N, CA and C atoms as a LAMMPS dump frame, in Angstrom:
ITEM: TIMESTEP
0
ITEM: NUMBER OF ATOMS
579
ITEM: BOX BOUNDS ff ff ff
-5.0000000000000000e+02 5.0000000000000000e+02
-5.0000000000000000e+02 5.0000000000000000e+02
-5.0000000000000000e+02 5.0000000000000000e+02
ITEM: ATOMS id mol type element x y z
1 1 1 N -13.181 -38.554 2.15
2 1 2 C -12.929 -37.274 1.5
3 1 3 C -12.208 -36.362 2.481
4 2 1 N -11.093 -35.812 2.07
5 2 2 C -10.357 -34.902 2.947
6 2 3 C -10.776 -33.464 2.677
7 3 1 N -10.746 -32.709 3.742
8 3 2 C -11.095 -31.295 3.598
9 3 3 C -9.826 -30.49 3.373
10 4 1 N -9.867 -29.635 2.377
11 4 2 C -8.729 -28.771 2.064
12 4 3 C -9.178 -27.327 2.197
13 5 1 N -8.244 -26.502 2.641
14 5 2 C -8.539 -25.077 2.639
15 5 3 C -8.57 -24.616 1.192
16 6 1 N -9.428 -23.66 0.889
17 6 2 C -9.458 -23.152 -0.481
18 6 3 C -8.107 -22.533 -0.849
19 7 1 N -7.739 -22.667 -2.115
20 7 2 C -6.469 -22.11 -2.566
21 7 3 C -6.455 -20.595 -2.371
22 8 1 N -7.546 -19.943 -2.709
23 8 2 C -7.658 -18.495 -2.55
24 8 3 C -8.788 -18.198 -1.578
25 9 1 N -8.427 -17.733 -0.419
26 9 2 C -9.418 -17.359 0.587
27 9 3 C -9.21 -15.881 0.875
28 10 1 N -9.872 -15.06 0.114
29 10 2 C -9.684 -13.623 0.207
30 10 3 C -10.74 -13.041 1.139
31 11 1 N -10.311 -12.413 2.239
32 11 2 C -11.282 -11.78 3.133
33 11 3 C -12.06 -10.689 2.4
34 12 1 N -13.288 -10.476 2.829
35 12 2 C -14.154 -9.528 2.125
36 12 3 C -13.569 -8.122 2.082
37 13 1 N -12.908 -7.675 3.143
38 13 2 C -12.382 -6.305 3.169
39 13 3 C -11.276 -6.108 2.138
40 14 1 N -10.334 -7.032 2.066
41 14 2 C -9.248 -6.872 1.094
42 14 3 C -9.76 -7.117 -0.325
43 15 1 N -10.687 -8.041 -0.488
44 15 2 C -11.289 -8.267 -1.799
45 15 3 C -12.066 -7.053 -2.274
46 16 1 N -12.826 -6.447 -1.373
47 16 2 C -13.584 -5.239 -1.714
48 16 3 C -12.64 -4.088 -2.054
49 17 1 N -11.546 -3.98 -1.306
50 17 2 C -10.57 -2.92 -1.582
51 17 3 C -9.972 -3.11 -2.974
52 18 1 N -9.639 -4.339 -3.32
53 18 2 C -9.084 -4.612 -4.644
54 18 3 C -10.101 -4.284 -5.74
55 19 1 N -11.338 -4.701 -5.549
56 19 2 C -12.379 -4.392 -6.542
57 19 3 C -12.57 -2.888 -6.689
58 20 1 N -12.48 -2.161 -5.58
59 20 2 C -12.6 -0.704 -5.626
60 20 3 C -11.439 -0.094 -6.418
61 21 1 N -10.228 -0.57 -6.181
62 21 2 C -9.07 -0.069 -6.936
63 21 3 C -9.241 -0.322 -8.433
64 22 1 N -9.719 -1.512 -8.774
65 22 2 C -9.931 -1.856 -10.187
66 22 3 C -11.027 -0.987 -10.792
67 23 1 N -12.131 -0.807 -10.065
68 23 2 C -13.244 0.007 -10.565
69 23 3 C -12.813 1.458 -10.781
70 24 1 N -12.051 1.997 -9.846
71 24 2 C -11.599 3.386 -9.986
72 24 3 C -10.637 3.516 -11.162
73 25 1 N -9.762 2.54 -11.336
74 25 2 C -8.855 2.59 -12.485
75 25 3 C -9.652 2.513 -13.794
76 26 1 N -10.652 1.656 -13.828
77 26 2 C -11.497 1.559 -15.027
78 26 3 C -12.171 2.9 -15.315
79 27 1 N -12.656 3.566 -14.267
80 27 2 C -13.257 4.896 -14.45
81 27 3 C -12.23 5.907 -14.948
82 28 1 N -11.008 5.827 -14.434
83 28 2 C -9.94 6.704 -14.924
84 28 3 C -9.782 6.543 -16.432
85 29 1 N -9.745 5.296 -16.88
86 29 2 C -9.524 5.018 -18.301
87 29 3 C -10.732 5.435 -19.134
88 30 1 N -11.922 5.06 -18.676
89 30 2 C -13.144 5.335 -19.447
90 30 3 C -13.424 6.828 -19.552
91 31 1 N -13.313 7.532 -18.42
92 31 2 C -13.665 8.957 -18.409
93 31 3 C -12.493 9.856 -18.756
94 32 1 N -11.272 9.357 -18.579
95 32 2 C -10.099 10.172 -18.861
96 32 3 C -9.902 11.322 -17.883
97 33 1 N -10.483 11.209 -16.683
98 33 2 C -10.346 12.321 -15.741
99 33 3 C -8.902 12.486 -15.273
100 34 1 N -8.58 13.706 -14.915
101 34 2 C -7.217 14.066 -14.529
102 34 3 C -6.95 13.609 -13.1
103 35 1 N -6.112 12.582 -12.947
104 35 2 C -5.857 12.033 -11.615
105 35 3 C -5.085 12.994 -10.726
106 36 1 N -4.425 13.969 -11.323
107 36 2 C -3.646 14.887 -10.488
108 36 3 C -4.538 15.686 -9.548
109 37 1 N -5.801 15.881 -9.909
110 37 2 C -6.722 16.618 -9.03
111 37 3 C -6.926 15.916 -7.696
112 38 1 N -6.747 14.608 -7.667
113 38 2 C -6.99 13.822 -6.452
114 38 3 C -5.709 13.176 -5.923
115 39 1 N -4.574 13.601 -6.458
116 39 2 C -3.279 13.072 -6.031
117 39 3 C -2.684 13.969 -4.946
118 40 1 N -1.629 13.487 -4.321
119 40 2 C -0.879 14.298 -3.362
120 40 3 C 0.185 15.047 -4.163
121 41 1 N 0.102 16.368 -4.125
122 41 2 C 1.043 17.224 -4.839
123 41 3 C 1.751 18.101 -3.805
124 42 1 N 2.968 17.734 -3.41
125 42 2 C 3.633 18.428 -2.305
126 42 3 C 3.655 19.951 -2.425
127 43 1 N 4.06 20.469 -3.578
128 43 2 C 4.173 21.921 -3.719
129 43 3 C 2.824 22.606 -3.468
130 44 1 N 1.766 22.079 -4.052
131 44 2 C 0.435 22.662 -3.858
132 44 3 C -0.094 22.41 -2.456
133 45 1 N 0.17 21.239 -1.909
134 45 2 C -0.319 20.9 -0.571
135 45 3 C 0.149 21.925 0.453
136 46 1 N 1.429 22.272 0.416
137 46 2 C 1.99 23.171 1.429
138 46 3 C 1.558 24.615 1.245
139 47 1 N 0.948 24.952 0.111
140 47 2 C 0.402 26.302 -0.056
141 47 3 C -0.802 26.513 0.856
142 48 1 N -1.556 25.447 1.115
143 48 2 C -2.73 25.519 1.999
144 48 3 C -2.969 24.137 2.602
145 49 1 N -2.128 23.728 3.563
146 49 2 C -2.185 22.35 4.066
147 49 3 C -3.457 21.983 4.825
148 50 1 N -4.203 22.953 5.281
149 50 2 C -5.417 22.64 6.037
150 50 3 C -6.684 22.696 5.195
151 51 1 N -6.539 22.915 3.89
152 51 2 C -7.74 22.925 3.051
153 51 3 C -8.326 21.516 3.004
154 52 1 N -9.632 21.439 2.984
155 52 2 C -10.301 20.142 2.957
156 52 3 C -9.853 19.324 1.748
157 53 1 N -9.734 19.974 0.606
158 53 2 C -9.318 19.258 -0.603
159 53 3 C -7.947 18.607 -0.412
160 54 1 N -6.981 19.369 0.099
161 54 2 C -5.638 18.809 0.273
162 54 3 C -5.627 17.696 1.311
163 55 1 N -6.398 17.84 2.375
164 55 2 C -6.463 16.782 3.383
165 55 3 C -7.099 15.517 2.81
166 56 1 N -8.124 15.677 1.987
167 56 2 C -8.772 14.512 1.376
168 56 3 C -7.848 13.778 0.405
169 57 1 N -6.921 14.508 -0.21
170 57 2 C -6.005 13.832 -1.139
171 57 3 C -5.105 12.829 -0.421
172 58 1 N -4.966 12.96 0.907
173 58 2 C -4.185 11.98 1.668
174 58 3 C -4.851 10.603 1.632
175 59 1 N -6.138 10.59 1.307
176 59 2 C -6.869 9.326 1.143
177 59 3 C -7.085 9.015 -0.338
178 60 1 N -7.534 10.012 -1.097
179 60 2 C -7.901 9.736 -2.491
180 60 3 C -6.732 9.252 -3.341
181 61 1 N -5.52 9.723 -3.058
182 61 2 C -4.375 9.305 -3.874
183 61 3 C -4.165 7.794 -3.812
184 62 1 N -4.587 7.179 -2.716
185 62 2 C -4.376 5.746 -2.503
186 62 3 C -5.196 4.882 -3.463
187 63 1 N -6.205 5.47 -4.078
188 63 2 C -7.111 4.718 -4.949
189 63 3 C -6.832 4.947 -6.436
190 64 1 N -5.851 5.776 -6.747
191 64 2 C -5.518 6.109 -8.131
192 64 3 C -4.217 5.424 -8.529
193 65 1 N -4.096 5.077 -9.794
194 65 2 C -2.872 4.428 -10.269
195 65 3 C -2.45 5.009 -11.604
196 66 1 N -1.138 5.083 -11.802
197 66 2 C -0.577 5.701 -12.999
198 66 3 C -0.818 4.876 -14.26
199 67 1 N -0.816 3.551 -14.118
200 67 2 C -1.029 2.686 -15.277
201 67 3 C -1.437 1.293 -14.796
202 68 1 N -1.693 0.422 -15.743
203 68 2 C -2.176 -0.921 -15.424
204 68 3 C -1.129 -1.738 -14.657
205 69 1 N 0.129 -1.578 -14.995
206 69 2 C 1.187 -2.296 -14.279
207 69 3 C 1.239 -1.855 -12.813
208 70 1 N 1.129 -0.558 -12.583
209 70 2 C 1.111 0.003 -11.227
210 70 3 C -0.042 -0.609 -10.43
211 71 1 N -1.22 -0.629 -11.026
212 71 2 C -2.392 -1.228 -10.383
213 71 3 C -2.176 -2.723 -10.153
214 72 1 N -1.632 -3.416 -11.144
215 72 2 C -1.433 -4.86 -11.033
216 72 3 C -0.493 -5.246 -9.908
217 73 1 N 0.635 -4.549 -9.802
218 73 2 C 1.594 -4.852 -8.734
219 73 3 C 0.961 -4.574 -7.378
220 74 1 N 0.32 -3.407 -7.241
221 74 2 C -0.327 -3.091 -5.963
222 74 3 C -1.462 -4.061 -5.658
223 75 1 N -2.198 -4.461 -6.678
224 75 2 C -3.292 -5.411 -6.476
225 75 3 C -2.803 -6.767 -5.991
226 76 1 N -1.725 -7.258 -6.588
227 76 2 C -1.164 -8.544 -6.156
228 76 3 C -0.636 -8.465 -4.728
229 77 1 N 0.032 -7.375 -4.407
230 77 2 C 0.551 -7.209 -3.047
231 77 3 C -0.597 -7.056 -2.049
232 78 1 N -1.659 -6.383 -2.463
233 78 2 C -2.842 -6.253 -1.608
234 78 3 C -3.454 -7.622 -1.344
235 79 1 N -3.551 -8.448 -2.379
236 79 2 C -4.086 -9.799 -2.182
237 79 3 C -3.227 -10.601 -1.215
238 80 1 N -1.924 -10.505 -1.369
239 80 2 C -1.023 -11.291 -0.521
240 80 3 C -1.001 -10.779 0.91
241 81 1 N -0.693 -9.515 1.09
242 81 2 C -0.481 -8.991 2.44
243 81 3 C -1.739 -8.387 3.046
244 82 1 N -2.565 -7.751 2.224
245 82 2 C -3.814 -7.191 2.738
246 82 3 C -4.752 -8.279 3.222
247 83 1 N -4.81 -9.381 2.483
248 83 2 C -5.668 -10.495 2.901
249 83 3 C -5.198 -11.082 4.221
250 84 1 N -3.882 -11.249 4.357
251 84 2 C -3.34 -11.776 5.618
252 84 3 C -3.627 -10.817 6.766
253 85 1 N -3.448 -9.539 6.522
254 85 2 C -3.707 -8.541 7.565
255 85 3 C -5.186 -8.536 7.955
256 86 1 N -6.068 -8.599 6.968
257 86 2 C -7.507 -8.593 7.243
258 86 3 C -7.923 -9.814 8.057
259 87 1 N -7.31 -10.96 7.775
260 87 2 C -7.614 -12.162 8.561
261 87 3 C -7.192 -11.988 10.02
262 88 1 N -6.109 -11.282 10.242
263 88 2 C -5.579 -11.103 11.593
264 88 3 C -6.398 -10.093 12.392
265 89 1 N -6.715 -8.956 11.785
266 89 2 C -7.335 -7.859 12.553
267 89 3 C -8.832 -7.701 12.313
268 90 1 N -9.378 -8.336 11.291
269 90 2 C -10.79 -8.165 10.967
270 90 3 C -10.985 -7.052 9.946
271 91 1 N -12.155 -7.032 9.336
272 91 2 C -12.426 -6.124 8.216
273 91 3 C -12.353 -4.648 8.577
274 92 1 N -13.058 -4.242 9.62
275 92 2 C -13.11 -2.816 9.961
276 92 3 C -11.724 -2.288 10.323
277 93 1 N -11.007 -3.023 11.165
278 93 2 C -9.661 -2.574 11.549
279 93 3 C -8.707 -2.604 10.359
280 94 1 N -8.885 -3.588 9.485
281 94 2 C -8.034 -3.645 8.293
282 94 3 C -8.175 -2.361 7.485
283 95 1 N -9.4 -1.954 7.215
284 95 2 C -9.622 -0.754 6.401
285 95 3 C -9.002 0.468 7.072
286 96 1 N -9.208 0.613 8.379
287 96 2 C -8.638 1.76 9.097
288 96 3 C -7.11 1.738 9.081
289 97 1 N -6.518 0.582 9.371
290 97 2 C -5.058 0.482 9.4
291 97 3 C -4.461 0.673 8.006
292 98 1 N -5.116 0.118 7.012
293 98 2 C -4.671 0.242 5.623
294 98 3 C -4.63 1.716 5.212
295 99 1 N -5.735 2.418 5.445
296 99 2 C -5.793 3.838 5.089
297 99 3 C -4.803 4.655 5.914
298 100 1 N -4.666 4.322 7.201
299 100 2 C -3.73 5.029 8.072
300 100 3 C -2.296 4.895 7.549
301 101 1 N -1.9 3.697 7.165
302 101 2 C -0.547 3.494 6.622
303 101 3 C -0.352 4.307 5.344
304 102 1 N -1.382 4.381 4.518
305 102 2 C -1.311 5.195 3.306
306 102 3 C -1.173 6.674 3.616
307 103 1 N -1.863 7.128 4.654
308 103 2 C -1.755 8.536 5.063
309 103 3 C -0.348 8.829 5.574
310 104 1 N 0.183 7.953 6.411
311 104 2 C 1.552 8.132 6.924
312 104 3 C 2.547 8.177 5.765
313 105 1 N 2.362 7.316 4.779
314 105 2 C 3.243 7.298 3.604
315 105 3 C 3.201 8.643 2.883
316 106 1 N 2.004 9.187 2.695
317 106 2 C 1.859 10.47 2.001
318 106 3 C 2.471 11.611 2.804
319 107 1 N 2.256 11.614 4.108
320 107 2 C 2.801 12.679 4.958
321 107 3 C 4.331 12.658 4.917
322 108 1 N 4.924 11.479 4.977
323 108 2 C 6.385 11.378 4.878
324 108 3 C 6.863 11.933 3.54
325 109 1 N 6.158 11.588 2.481
326 109 2 C 6.498 12.084 1.148
327 109 3 C 6.371 13.606 1.098
328 110 1 N 5.318 14.136 1.685
329 110 2 C 5.105 15.586 1.691
330 110 3 C 6.236 16.326 2.395
331 111 1 N 6.666 15.814 3.531
332 111 2 C 7.741 16.478 4.266
333 111 3 C 9.083 16.359 3.547
334 112 1 N 9.345 15.222 2.962
335 112 2 C 10.633 15.002 2.302
336 112 3 C 10.749 15.745 0.972
337 113 1 N 9.629 15.92 0.295
338 113 2 C 9.65 16.513 -1.042
339 113 3 C 8.738 17.73 -1.12
340 114 1 N 8.854 18.616 -0.156
341 114 2 C 7.949 19.764 -0.04
342 114 3 C 7.917 20.642 -1.285
343 115 1 N 9.016 20.764 -1.987
344 115 2 C 9.068 21.633 -3.167
345 115 3 C 8.797 20.902 -4.473
346 116 1 N 8.549 19.622 -4.402
347 116 2 C 8.354 18.822 -5.61
348 116 3 C 7.042 19.191 -6.296
349 117 1 N 7.09 19.314 -7.612
350 117 2 C 5.884 19.668 -8.359
351 117 3 C 5.195 18.457 -8.971
352 118 1 N 5.797 17.278 -8.878
353 118 2 C 5.135 16.077 -9.394
354 118 3 C 4.096 15.594 -8.381
355 119 1 N 3.418 14.515 -8.706
356 119 2 C 2.335 14.054 -7.839
357 119 3 C 2.542 12.609 -7.409
358 120 1 N 1.877 12.253 -6.305
359 120 2 C 1.954 10.914 -5.722
360 120 3 C 0.598 10.24 -5.868
361 121 1 N 0.572 9.051 -6.476
362 121 2 C -0.646 8.246 -6.57
363 121 3 C -0.293 6.79 -6.293
364 122 1 N -1.284 6.025 -5.912
365 122 2 C -1.114 4.588 -5.758
366 122 3 C -1.342 4.086 -4.353
367 123 1 N -1.646 2.809 -4.282
368 123 2 C -1.912 2.141 -3.007
369 123 3 C -0.633 1.625 -2.358
370 124 1 N 0.519 1.932 -2.935
371 124 2 C 1.785 1.35 -2.476
372 124 3 C 2.09 1.606 -1.011
373 125 1 N 1.847 2.81 -0.525
374 125 2 C 2.121 3.112 0.879
375 125 3 C 1.253 2.287 1.809
376 126 1 N -0.023 2.179 1.473
377 126 2 C -0.952 1.384 2.285
378 126 3 C -0.615 -0.1 2.199
379 127 1 N -0.306 -0.568 0.998
380 127 2 C 0.051 -1.971 0.802
381 127 3 C 1.366 -2.291 1.518
382 128 1 N 2.31 -1.359 1.481
383 128 2 C 3.565 -1.548 2.215
384 128 3 C 3.301 -1.628 3.712
385 129 1 N 2.311 -0.875 4.182
386 129 2 C 1.92 -0.963 5.588
387 129 3 C 1.388 -2.339 5.935
388 130 1 N 0.55 -2.883 5.062
389 130 2 C 0.036 -4.24 5.287
390 130 3 C 1.189 -5.241 5.28
391 131 1 N 2.148 -5.037 4.382
392 131 2 C 3.31 -5.92 4.317
393 131 3 C 4.118 -5.843 5.615
394 132 1 N 4.378 -4.64 6.093
395 132 2 C 5.121 -4.48 7.339
396 132 3 C 4.416 -5.13 8.51
397 133 1 N 3.105 -4.961 8.56
398 133 2 C 2.295 -5.546 9.636
399 133 3 C 2.409 -7.068 9.629
400 134 1 N 2.195 -7.655 8.468
401 134 2 C 2.2 -9.118 8.345
402 134 3 C 3.602 -9.687 8.571
403 135 1 N 4.61 -9.063 7.983
404 135 2 C 5.973 -9.571 8.147
405 135 3 C 6.428 -9.484 9.597
406 136 1 N 6.038 -8.421 10.297
407 136 2 C 6.379 -8.334 11.719
408 136 3 C 5.729 -9.483 12.488
409 137 1 N 4.499 -9.797 12.141
410 137 2 C 3.824 -10.925 12.781
411 137 3 C 4.527 -12.243 12.514
412 138 1 N 5.008 -12.424 11.282
413 138 2 C 5.714 -13.657 10.935
414 138 3 C 7.019 -13.759 11.72
415 139 1 N 7.709 -12.652 11.863
416 139 2 C 8.986 -12.647 12.581
417 139 3 C 8.807 -13.096 14.029
418 140 1 N 7.622 -12.927 14.573
419 140 2 C 7.365 -13.317 15.958
420 140 3 C 7.355 -14.837 16.138
421 141 1 N 7.28 -15.585 15.041
422 141 2 C 7.287 -17.048 15.093
423 141 3 C 8.679 -17.542 14.711
424 142 1 N 9.446 -18.066 15.671
425 142 2 C 10.838 -18.461 15.405
426 142 3 C 11.013 -19.42 14.233
427 143 1 N 10.097 -20.362 14.039
428 143 2 C 10.242 -21.326 12.943
429 143 3 C 10.114 -20.662 11.579
430 144 1 N 9.354 -19.595 11.506
431 144 2 C 9.132 -18.932 10.226
432 144 3 C 10.165 -17.837 9.951
433 145 1 N 10.907 -17.454 10.964
434 145 2 C 11.849 -16.34 10.85
435 145 3 C 12.902 -16.588 9.766
436 146 1 N 13.53 -17.743 9.762
437 146 2 C 14.575 -18.048 8.782
438 146 3 C 14.005 -18.081 7.365
439 147 1 N 12.821 -18.658 7.206
440 147 2 C 12.186 -18.702 5.885
441 147 3 C 11.95 -17.289 5.362
442 148 1 N 11.494 -16.41 6.242
443 148 2 C 11.219 -15.033 5.841
444 148 3 C 12.506 -14.322 5.437
445 149 1 N 13.547 -14.47 6.226
446 149 2 C 14.822 -13.817 5.921
447 149 3 C 15.365 -14.313 4.584
448 150 1 N 15.302 -15.604 4.344
449 150 2 C 15.772 -16.156 3.065
450 150 3 C 14.939 -15.638 1.897
451 151 1 N 13.635 -15.584 2.077
452 151 2 C 12.76 -15.077 1.013
453 151 3 C 13.088 -13.623 0.691
454 152 1 N 13.312 -12.82 1.718
455 152 2 C 13.639 -11.409 1.498
456 152 3 C 14.988 -11.282 0.79
457 153 1 N 15.978 -12.056 1.227
458 153 2 C 17.305 -11.992 0.604
459 153 3 C 17.272 -12.414 -0.858
460 154 1 N 16.408 -13.35 -1.193
461 154 2 C 16.297 -13.811 -2.576
462 154 3 C 15.449 -12.851 -3.406
463 155 1 N 14.326 -12.417 -2.863
464 155 2 C 13.396 -11.588 -3.626
465 155 3 C 13.822 -10.132 -3.748
466 156 1 N 14.502 -9.59 -2.758
467 156 2 C 14.855 -8.174 -2.769
468 156 3 C 15.628 -7.765 -4.022
469 157 1 N 16.72 -8.451 -4.376
470 157 2 C 17.435 -8.037 -5.594
471 157 3 C 16.574 -8.184 -6.853
472 158 1 N 15.771 -9.222 -6.903
473 158 2 C 14.904 -9.439 -8.065
474 158 3 C 13.883 -8.313 -8.183
475 159 1 N 13.215 -7.99 -7.075
476 159 2 C 12.209 -6.924 -7.091
477 159 3 C 12.838 -5.565 -7.379
478 160 1 N 14.004 -5.304 -6.805
479 160 2 C 14.673 -4.024 -7.047
480 160 3 C 15.022 -3.874 -8.526
481 161 1 N 15.546 -4.94 -9.124
482 161 2 C 15.888 -4.894 -10.544
483 161 3 C 14.637 -4.715 -11.397
484 162 1 N 13.608 -5.515 -11.096
485 162 2 C 12.371 -5.465 -11.887
486 162 3 C 11.703 -4.104 -11.777
487 163 1 N 11.639 -3.551 -10.582
488 163 2 C 10.962 -2.264 -10.426
489 163 3 C 11.749 -1.155 -11.109
490 164 1 N 13.065 -1.212 -11.049
491 164 2 C 13.866 -0.212 -11.744
492 164 3 C 13.729 -0.324 -13.249
493 165 1 N 13.638 -1.545 -13.738
494 165 2 C 13.502 -1.783 -15.17
495 165 3 C 12.107 -1.416 -15.668
496 166 1 N 11.086 -1.821 -14.925
497 166 2 C 9.712 -1.616 -15.375
498 166 3 C 9.185 -0.211 -15.113
499 167 1 N 9.57 0.368 -13.986
500 167 2 C 9.001 1.652 -13.596
501 167 3 C 9.949 2.822 -13.807
502 168 1 N 11.217 2.569 -14.062
503 168 2 C 12.17 3.664 -14.179
504 168 3 C 12.389 4.307 -12.822
505 169 1 N 12.611 5.598 -12.796
506 169 2 C 12.9 6.294 -11.544
507 169 3 C 11.686 6.896 -10.884
508 170 1 N 10.508 6.548 -11.303
509 170 2 C 9.293 7.193 -10.819
510 170 3 C 8.649 6.48 -9.641
511 171 1 N 9.443 5.932 -8.751
512 171 2 C 8.898 5.24 -7.589
513 171 3 C 9.135 6.095 -6.358
514 172 1 N 8.1 6.311 -5.578
515 172 2 C 8.189 7.1 -4.344
516 172 3 C 8.672 6.184 -3.221
517 173 1 N 9.984 5.932 -3.212
518 173 2 C 10.545 4.969 -2.267
519 173 3 C 10.268 5.336 -0.824
520 174 1 N 10.374 6.612 -0.48
521 174 2 C 10.149 7.013 0.903
522 174 3 C 8.717 6.709 1.34
523 175 1 N 7.76 6.887 0.455
524 175 2 C 6.366 6.568 0.789
525 175 3 C 6.224 5.076 1.086
526 176 1 N 6.909 4.242 0.315
527 176 2 C 6.877 2.798 0.573
528 176 3 C 7.461 2.485 1.947
529 177 1 N 8.619 3.063 2.229
530 177 2 C 9.299 2.803 3.503
531 177 3 C 8.467 3.317 4.673
532 178 1 N 7.897 4.504 4.53
533 178 2 C 7.077 5.069 5.609
534 178 3 C 5.828 4.23 5.848
535 179 1 N 5.188 3.766 4.779
536 179 2 C 4.03 2.886 4.937
537 179 3 C 4.412 1.592 5.626
538 180 1 N 5.542 1.019 5.226
539 180 2 C 6.05 -0.214 5.831
540 180 3 C 6.306 -0.002 7.323
541 181 1 N 6.96 1.11 7.669
542 181 2 C 7.249 1.421 9.074
543 181 3 C 5.961 1.626 9.864
544 182 1 N 4.971 2.272 9.253
545 182 2 C 3.68 2.454 9.926
546 182 3 C 3.027 1.101 10.185
547 183 1 N 3.142 0.188 9.236
548 183 2 C 2.601 -1.162 9.426
549 183 3 C 3.277 -1.889 10.569
550 184 1 N 4.596 -1.759 10.662
551 184 2 C 5.315 -2.368 11.783
552 184 3 C 4.869 -1.729 13.093
553 185 1 N 4.703 -0.408 13.086
554 185 2 C 4.219 0.277 14.285
555 185 3 C 2.858 -0.232 14.728
556 186 1 N 1.97 -0.444 13.764
557 186 2 C 0.647 -0.984 14.092
558 186 3 C 0.77 -2.418 14.607
559 187 1 N 1.681 -3.183 14.042
560 187 2 C 1.891 -4.57 14.487
561 187 3 C 2.427 -4.607 15.911
562 188 1 N 3.29 -3.662 16.254
563 188 2 C 3.83 -3.609 17.615
564 188 3 C 2.724 -3.362 18.635
565 189 1 N 1.718 -2.603 18.224
566 189 2 C 0.595 -2.319 19.117
567 189 3 C -0.387 -3.488 19.186
568 190 1 N -0.274 -4.41 18.237
569 190 2 C -1.182 -5.549 18.152
570 190 3 C -0.519 -6.761 18.791
571 191 1 N -1.256 -7.523 19.536
572 191 2 C -0.709 -8.718 20.192
573 191 3 C -0.904 -9.935 19.29
574 192 1 N 0.186 -10.426 18.7
575 192 2 C 0.112 -11.621 17.86
576 192 3 C 0.076 -12.866 18.727
577 193 1 N -0.671 -13.874 18.26
578 193 2 C -0.779 -15.141 18.998
579 193 3 C 0.199 -16.145 18.442
């Protein structure tokens, strides 16, 4: 009998994070509560940036989602990249780095769109951070570098088209990029084997 690794080996931290995102979305739907109260709202944030409520929204927005598709995409990306990140750094560090990348994403959004009256929700900034962290680690392995570049070149146009078609113009691209950059920054500080 040969031993095989399980097809899905989800670390407890990323699995728990996904379950939390799903549970919070279910509560959003069941209770109908207004997610804007816990979202990042640039115009309101800058009226009183040091208020506890506004500072807490830098974390709470990461757990809210606009719709099921938004949650689904972030959930799948969390499973793929969050699980890999959690395996590399461990559960406690994963949670801290994940939330930190989400905070950096929100802060970048706040500075870039200070007068914007719309709101920012979703785990995308944090998930992009996990993606940046993991992809930077992969790039450190020469044999995997070409595979990664080819995958990005093939998937990028597909994802760009799909996201534009499915989500319209309501994507906070800068938050994604800032989260990704924060993930790379965290990876640079981490010594990959």
